[in-house]
Phi, psi and omega in degrees: 000121176253142176204153178274110180282142179234144182279348179227172180292154178295156184235148178297147178067018172241162180303136178289147178306136178283155179210155179220100193227165169269136177224175180292349174248021181103188183286149179218147173232164176299324181298334180301335185258003179302138183092355177225162170283154178224130167251114178262124183221140182253157177223151187296320181195152173291160176058038175244147189292314181294318178298321181296319176298320178298313183298320178297318178295314174300317179296317179297329182267358185301319178299323178296316177297317180300323178292338175265018174064043187231129178261158178245146181211115179267168181203141164209169182269068178222167183281165174303319182292324176294318178302311184296320178295322180292316180301317180294324177293319180296319178298314184293313190269334182244350179073024183241122173277135178269109191269354183250157178289157174235126182285135166278119183226051183301322178280355179065025180299306182294316180303318178290317180298325185263006177068033179273348178265110179242101184311327181295336177267310178187138181286334188236021178226148174277135179285175179281089182248145184229131183232132176253119182243130185278176182299342181265001180085017181264132180284121187256331180206150173224137178228128178244138178237157175288162181302326192276351189229130183289155176282166171260104179295326176300325176295325180290324174294319178296317182296314179295321176301315183294318179296316179298322179295315176301312179299323184279340185237357179065040181231174173244171181233145185278179180309131171059029181297140171225159183305136186104338179271161177299150175249163182268127179276136177310133182291154178295154185249003179226160178301319180293318177298323175298318177299325184269351190300322184299336184266003186274000176093003178274172173269094193256118175275313174213170188303332182264352184231105179226144179232165175204163174265146178272000000 
């Protein structure tokens, strides 16, 4: 396994750490996903109940992510054979096929590069971390959950939709924004622009807060 080591946790709006790994679908590198969005997510261990529910959730949502040109990639600090056995178990016991690859990370190279190892949670397990990487390989969002609680896959669908909408339209989105709701217009950056904002046709509450419909 080859990986670009970093001395600190990854940071938003910077290139995501590169990797070259074995997965349940064959070898993968970060460059394999160039031109598409990627959601890289870690789980503490195979054959654990909370992680199983999350994998089922990601699997069920995979077609929705695919429509948004987004790939999924799982990871835990387990062997390839453990991953394969777990995937087969989920299919047998829950009737759900896992359509995305899972990284073998026994040496914790990827987990360390992405800041997934938090000693306060566990020295030898990756916490529930989720990373959104854009088509240019830039890290755009990071979400961490505790060991004891599963993630909301629906929130990840919402967040990806919001980021793609912001990129396409040069806007921001308010709390819990979903398609069809108003979006936030970037605030003016000069005194003159602030003075003119009210006359620009937006739904303006004050010079710094204006919304519009797409």
